[in-house]
Structures are given as structure tokens and as C-alpha cells.
C-alpha positions in Angstrom: -12.7 16.2 -1.5 -9.4 16.9 -3.2 -5.8 16.9 -2.0 -2.8 18.0 -4.0 0.6 16.2 -3.5 3.0 19.1 -3.8 6.3 17.7 -5.3 7.3 20.6 -7.6 7.2 19.3 -11.3 5.7 16.0 -10.1 2.8 17.4 -8.2 -0.6 15.8 -8.7 -4.2 15.8 -7.6 -5.8 13.1 -5.4 -9.5 13.0 -6.0 -11.6 11.4 -3.3 -15.2 11.3 -4.5 -17.9 8.7 -4.9 -18.5 7.9 -8.5 -15.4 9.6 -9.7 -14.2 6.5 -11.6 -17.0 7.3 -14.1 -15.6 10.8 -14.6 -11.9 9.9 -15.4 -12.1 11.8 -18.8 -12.9 15.0 -16.9 -10.4 14.6 -14.1 -7.3 13.2 -15.9 -5.5 14.0 -19.2 -6.4 11.0 -21.3 -7.8 12.7 -24.5 -6.1 11.7 -27.7 -3.8 9.2 -26.1 -3.5 5.5 -26.1 -4.6 4.2 -22.7 -3.4 0.9 -21.3 -5.8 -0.2 -18.5 -4.1 -2.7 -16.2 -6.3 -4.7 -13.9 -6.5 -8.3 -12.3 -9.0 -11.1 -12.5 -10.2 -10.5 -8.9 -11.5 -7.0 -9.7 -15.0 -6.7 -11.1 -14.4 -6.2 -14.9 -16.9 -3.4 -15.1 -14.4 -1.1 -13.3 -11.8 -1.5 -16.0 -14.5 -1.3 -18.6 -15.7 2.0 -17.1 -12.3 3.4 -17.7 -11.7 2.0 -21.1 -15.1 3.2 -22.4 -14.1 6.9 -21.7 -11.1 6.6 -24.0 -10.8 6.9 -27.7 -8.1 4.2 -27.9 -7.8 1.8 -25.0 -7.0 -1.7 -24.2 -7.5 -3.8 -21.0 -4.9 -6.1 -19.8 -5.8 -8.5 -16.9 -3.2 -10.2 -14.7 -3.9 -13.0 -12.2 -5.0 -11.8 -8.7 -2.5 -11.8 -5.9 0.9 -10.9 -4.7 2.5 -13.6 -7.0 1.8 -11.3 -10.0 4.3 -8.8 -8.6 7.2 -10.7 -10.3 9.6 -10.4 -13.1 7.6 -12.8 -15.4 4.3 -10.8 -15.2 6.3 -7.5 -15.3 7.8 -8.7 -18.6 4.4 -9.8 -20.0 2.9 -6.4 -19.2 5.7 -4.6 -20.9 5.3 -6.7 -24.0 1.6 -6.1 -24.1 2.3 -2.3 -23.9 4.7 -2.6 -26.8 2.3 -4.7 -28.9 -0.4 -2.0 -28.3 1.9 0.5 -29.9 2.3 2.7 -26.9 4.6 5.8 -27.1 6.0 8.1 -24.6 2.9 10.3 -25.0 0.6 7.6 -23.8 -0.7 6.6 -20.4 -1.1 3.5 -18.1 -4.1 3.5 -15.9 -4.1 1.0 -13.0 -7.4 -0.2 -11.9 -7.1 -2.4 -8.8 -5.5 -2.9 -5.4 -1.9 -2.6 -4.3 -0.5 -5.3 -6.5 -1.9 -3.7 -9.7 -0.8 -0.2 -8.6 2.7 -1.3 -7.7 3.2 -3.3 -10.8 1.5 -0.8 -13.1 3.5 2.1 -11.7 6.7 0.2 -12.2 5.8 -0.7 -15.8 5.0 3.0 -16.4 8.3 4.1 -14.8 10.3 1.7 -17.0 8.6 1.6 -20.4 10.5 4.0 -22.8 12.2 5.3 -19.6 8.9 6.6 -18.2 5.3 7.3 -19.3 2.3 8.8 -17.5 0.6 6.8 -14.9 -2.9 7.2 -13.4 -3.8 5.2 -10.3 -7.5 4.2 -9.7 -7.3 2.1 -6.4 -10.1 -0.3 -5.7 -9.1 -1.7 -2.4 -9.2 -0.2 1.0 -5.5 -0.7 1.4 -4.7 0.9 -1.9 -7.0 3.9 -1.2 -5.7 4.5 2.2 -1.9 4.0 1.5 -0.3 2.5 -1.5 -1.9 4.6 -4.3 0.0 7.8 -3.4 3.6 8.5 -2.7 5.2 7.2 -5.9 6.7 3.9 -4.6 6.4 1.3 -7.4 7.9 -2.2 -7.1 7.8 -5.9 -7.8 9.0 -8.8 -5.6 12.1 -10.9 -6.1 11.3 -14.4 -4.9 10.0 -14.0 -1.3 11.6 -10.6 -0.8 8.9 -7.9 -1.1 9.4 -4.7 -3.2 13.0 -5.1 -3.6 13.0 -4.1 -7.4 11.3 -0.8 -8.2 11.5 2.9 -8.7 10.0 6.1 -7.4 7.5 7.2 -10.0 4.8 9.6 -9.2 1.3 9.2 -10.8 -0.2 12.1 -12.7 -3.5 11.7 -10.8 -5.1 9.4 -8.2 -8.8 8.9 -8.4 -10.3 7.3 -5.2 -13.9 6.1 -5.5 -15.2 4.7 -2.2 -18.2 3.2 -4.0 -16.0 0.4 -5.4 -15.2 -0.9 -1.9 -18.8 -2.3 -1.8 -17.7 -5.3 -3.7 -14.7 -6.2 -1.4 -15.0 -9.2 0.8 -15.1 -8.0 4.4 -11.7 -9.4 5.3 -10.1 -7.7 2.4 -11.9 -4.4 3.4 -10.6 -4.6 7.0 -7.1 -5.6 5.9 -6.6 -2.2 4.3 -7.7 -0.4 7.6 -4.4 -1.6 9.3 -2.6 1.1 7.3 -5.0 3.7 8.5 -4.5 2.6 12.1 -0.8 2.9 11.5 -1.2 6.5 10.3 -3.2 7.3 13.4 -0.6 5.8 15.7 2.3 7.7 14.1 0.8 11.1 13.4 -3.0 11.6 13.9 -4.7 11.0 17.3 -8.1 12.2 15.9 -7.8 9.4 13.2 -7.0 6.9 16.0 -10.1 8.2 17.9 -12.3 7.2 14.9 -11.2 3.6 15.4 -11.9 3.8 19.2 -15.4 5.0 18.4 -15.8 1.7 16.3 -15.5 -0.3 19.5 -18.4 1.5 21.4 -20.4 3.7 19.1 -20.8 2.6 15.5 -19.1 0.7 12.7 -16.0 2.3 11.2 -17.8 1.9 7.8 -19.8 5.1 8.7 -16.6 7.1 8.8 -14.7 5.4 5.9 -14.4 8.6 3.8 -12.9 10.4 6.7 -10.6 7.5 7.5 -9.3 7.5 3.9 -9.0 11.3 3.8 -7.1 11.6 7.2 -4.9 8.7 6.3 -4.0 10.3 2.9 -3.4 13.7 4.7 -0.7 11.9 6.9 1.1 10.2 4.1 0.9 13.2 1.9 2.6 15.5 4.5 5.3 13.0 5.1 6.0 12.3 1.4 6.2 16.1 0.7 8.9 16.4 3.3 10.8 13.3 2.1 9.9 12.0 -1.4 12.7 9.4 -1.7 12.7 8.1 1.9 15.9 9.8 3.2 14.4 10.8 6.5 10.9 11.3 7.8 9.3 9.0 5.3 10.8 6.1 7.2 7.8 6.6 9.6 5.5 5.0 7.1 7.5 1.7 7.6 6.1 1.4 11.1 5.0 -2.2 11.5 6.6 -3.3 8.2 9.9 -4.6 9.4 8.3 -7.5 11.2 5.1 -7.4 9.1 7.1 -8.0 5.9 9.0 -10.8 7.5 5.7 -12.5 8.5 4.1 -11.8 5.2 7.0 -13.6 3.4 6.7 -16.6 5.5 2.9 -16.8 6.0 1.4 -14.4 3.6 -1.3 -15.2 1.0 0.9 -16.1 -2.0 0.9 -18.7 -4.8 -0.4 -22.0 -3.2 -0.5 -20.5 0.2 -4.2 -19.5 -0.1 -4.9 -19.5 3.7 -2.2 -17.2 4.7 -2.3 -13.6 6.1 -2.9 -10.5 4.1 -0.5 -7.5 4.0 -2.5 -5.3 6.5 -2.9 -8.3 8.8 0.9 -8.8 8.8 1.4 -5.1 9.4 -0.9 -5.1 12.3 1.1 -7.9 13.9 4.2 -6.0 13.2 3.0 -2.9 14.9 2.2 -4.2 18.3 5.8 -5.1 19.4 6.9 -1.6 18.3 4.5 0.4 20.5 6.4 1.3 23.7 3.4 2.5 25.9 1.8 -0.5 27.4 -1.5 1.3 27.8 -1.5 2.2 24.1 -0.7 -1.5 23.2 -3.8 -2.5 25.1 -6.0 0.1 23.4 -4.6 -0.8 20.0 -5.3 -4.6 20.5 -8.9 -3.7 21.4 -9.3 -1.8 18.2 -7.8 -4.7 16.2 -10.1 -7.1 17.8 -13.1 -5.0 17.1 -12.1 -4.6 13.5 -11.3 -8.3 13.1 -7.6 -7.8 12.6 -5.3 -10.6 14.1 -3.4 -9.6 17.4 -1.3 -12.9 17.4 -0.4 -15.6 15.0 1.7 -18.7 14.9 4.7 -18.6 12.5 8.2 -19.9 12.2 10.2 -17.1 13.9 13.5 -18.3 12.6 12.1 -18.1 9.0 10.7 -14.6 9.7 14.0 -13.4 11.2 15.8 -14.6 8.0 13.4 -12.5 5.9 13.8 -9.5 8.2 17.5 -9.5 7.4 16.6 -8.8 3.7 14.7 -5.6 4.7 15.6 -2.5 2.6 16.2 -0.5 5.7 19.2 -2.6 6.6 22.7 -1.0 6.3 25.4 -3.5 6.8 25.2 -4.8 10.4 22.5 -2.4 11.5 18.9 -1.8 10.6 16.4 1.1 11.2 13.2 0.2 13.0 10.2 2.6 13.7 8.9 2.7 17.3 5.9 4.6 18.7 6.6 5.9 22.2 3.2 7.4 22.5 0.0 8.1 20.4 0.7 10.5 17.4 4.5 10.3 17.6 7.3 8.1 16.4 11.0 7.5 16.6 13.5 5.9 14.3 16.1 3.6 16.0 19.1 2.2 14.3 19.8 -1.2 16.0 22.2 -3.9 15.4 21.0 -6.8 13.2 21.8 -9.1 16.2 19.0 -7.4 18.1 16.2 -8.3 15.6 15.4 -11.6 17.5 14.4 -9.5 20.5 11.6 -7.9 18.5 10.2 -11.4 17.9 10.5 -12.4 21.6 13.6 -14.6 20.7 17.0 -14.7 22.4 19.5 -12.3 20.8 22.0 -13.7 18.4 25.6 -14.3 19.6 
């Protein structure tokens, strides 16, 4: 299956096909170019090797696994390695990994020599469903997620569902939260695939359709609003609370037993669904998948992180709510109302 992200001069193909990682040389423009392959030490090394072996001049650079690598220090190390490899503006960075590798690799590509080509080969469910397309690249600053970055569209995205076979189950399910998000805001048929998972069969049997339909939702929104001035805000559903929880309780550094991104987004979606019956249905889906429907965390610290959200403007912030299945609404609320979203008393 192929989708084309239509963004005028920045348009690119999204290839969804089993085994496509082995055919990078046919599907992307890498001939006669230096290829910098970025991956992390949690990704099976054969994936990066599969890419490098198709190139005439390639190097593989491996970063530590985890969100902690999305930082200024590792960003600088990658740029230095690109410079040491002798990369020019005509060369290309290929990200082979999950969302961390894609976010960091895309930002390095955006900033090296003021921008070089970038090819994304996502290997996690989360990245295949969501973060690999759309052109948002970023690193974190301290505990604040994705606050330093750039919009930089890839030249191609190759999605090979075969690589998901090596993911731990919890990581696999973690990414499905973003697909559930897409169904809630824009695609009742995608949501229905998740409800089938409760009574009929495992969602794994529909994974290619889940990925494809999720990408269709995001593609349509990004084409309308590449730089998030309007409709693209819908994709932040669940993220205002979710990012706050992730900053406080996410898997990061020494915090090995924390929550993953998708798990935090799942927790962040539930309070923003206004239809009580839909909340009940969504909780049932999450339980069937193995996503959390509640968690203990320091609400005061989460609230503090929510005040750093990029969607804040002075004393107000935009939050995304779902009044019913397949639709969404952006509400601008006072910052003082944020505690209410967490079930706390409003600030004076």
C-alpha cells in the first residue's frame, strides 16, 4: 500500500509493505550519496545493517535507547558524527528506529548544513502509526518534551510491519494508543476495529489496516495544516495531560518502571471525552489491549508540567475534546482551569 503526503514541493510517499526495508534502494533516492544511518541500541542491529548494506557509502551511528537520548548532548554527538563522516548537503540521513530515533534524526537532518534529506524507517508501532509522518522533529529540554525542534518533512517513509515482530508486547500495545486516538477524533471504522478486538479476534490480525487508517487520518490533517495553525491541533488529543504525566512518571533515565508515551496519552484522552457512554466503551478497549485506564501520580507536578505545554498562550491554553465518536473540538481555556482536567480544585 502507498500513500502520498501532498505538501507541494515537500510531498513524499509513505510505503506500507511487508519486507520493504530490504528494498530501500528501490524505493528511495540513495544512490551515489553518503548515507548516515541513525539507530539505537534497543533496535535489532540487523535492521540498520539491512539499510547500510544497500548503500555504496554508509555509516551506522547508534545512540542509547530511550527518551533520554532526545537531548542537546546526544543531538550534538550525532551532528559531530555526521560532520566527521564528511556529509554534504547532497547526502541523506536515514532513521531506523522508533519515535525517539525519528524525532532526533529528523531534527539533525533539519539543522545540519541548514537542512539535508531525511528518510524515516520506523520500527515501532507508535512510530509506524503516528510519529514517522507529518514532519514534526524535536528534542526535549530537561523534562519538557519536544520543546526544541523544527518542521522538516522526510523524503520518504518506509513502513515494514514485519519488524514489529521483535517488539515486546507492551511496546507494541503502547503504539496502538495513537491509533485509538485517530479513531476517536476522525475514523469510527478504525475505532470499530478496536472494538472487534474485545469480542472477536486479536487486533494483531488487523494491524496493517490499523496502521493504514491511522496514517490516512494524520495525512489528511497534516495536508490541511502542515505547521499546526488550525486543524492539526486535533492530533494533540490526549497529549496535554499525557505529556504532563509522561514528564512526571514516564520511562526516562533511571525511571525504568515508568509509563510509556502511548500509555500516558491513553490516560490523557479519557478525561477529554465528553460522551460518558463513549468513555465506557473506550475504557473497555484499553483494558482489552492492556493499556492503563488509571494510574497514581503527583497531580501537582503533572499540573506544573502542563503549564509548559506548547499550546499555551499567556494565561490560556488550547485543549482538544471529543464530544462524540469521530469528531473533536478545540477549546481555549484559562490556565487556572487546568486543575479541573485532573480532578483537582481550580486555582484561585
